[in-house]
C-alpha positions in Angstrom: 0.2 -46.5 13.3 1.4 -43.1 12.0 -0.4 -40.4 10.2 2.3 -39.9 7.5 0.0 -41.0 4.7 -2.8 -38.8 5.8 -0.5 -35.8 6.0 1.0 -36.5 2.6 -2.5 -36.8 1.0 -3.6 -33.5 2.6 -0.5 -31.7 1.3 -1.2 -33.0 -2.2 -4.9 -31.8 -2.0 -3.9 -28.4 -0.7 -1.1 -28.0 -3.3 -3.8 -28.0 -6.0 -5.9 -25.4 -4.1 -3.0 -23.0 -3.6 -1.7 -23.3 -7.2 -4.9 -21.6 -8.5 -4.2 -18.4 -6.6 -2.4 -15.6 -8.3 0.2 -13.3 -6.8 -0.8 -11.6 -3.6 1.6 -8.6 -3.8 -0.1 -5.2 -3.6 2.9 -3.1 -4.7 1.4 -2.3 -8.1 -1.9 -1.3 -6.6 -0.3 0.9 -4.0 1.9 2.6 -6.6 -1.1 3.4 -8.7 -2.9 4.9 -5.7 -0.2 7.4 -5.0 -1.5 10.5 -6.7 -1.1 13.2 -4.0 2.3 14.8 -4.7 4.1 17.5 -2.7 5.0 20.3 -5.0 8.1 21.2 -3.1 9.9 17.8 -2.8 7.8 15.7 -5.1 7.1 13.0 -2.5 4.1 10.9 -3.4 1.3 10.1 -0.9 -1.5 7.6 -1.1 -4.9 8.9 -2.2 -6.4 8.0 1.2 -3.9 10.3 3.1 -5.8 12.9 5.1 -5.2 16.6 5.6 -3.6 16.4 9.0 -0.8 14.1 7.8 -0.2 16.3 4.7 -0.2 19.4 6.9 2.3 17.8 9.2 4.6 17.0 6.2 4.4 20.6 5.0 5.2 22.0 8.4 8.0 19.6 9.4 9.8 19.2 6.1 9.3 22.6 4.5 8.0 25.1 7.1 5.1 25.8 4.6 1.4 25.6 4.7 -0.8 22.8 3.3 -1.9 25.0 0.4 1.7 25.9 -0.5 2.8 22.2 -0.7 -0.4 20.6 -2.0 -2.3 23.3 -4.0 -4.5 20.7 -5.7 -5.5 18.9 -2.5 -9.2 19.1 -1.7 -10.8 17.7 1.5 
């Protein structure tokens, strides 16, 4: 015999479990976490971005120092 009925029952049970979950997108959370802004080009960076990445941005994009592009940044 086949397992078609078992598979259908399992799909019905799991459909109820998955319906309770909300959206899983993190775009709103990620947008809210962007609060480091380059003062030269206004590019936003996530709060967790570390100094070396910001320093690399300042050097490569603007040929400036970290303090010139991100005056409010504290380690």
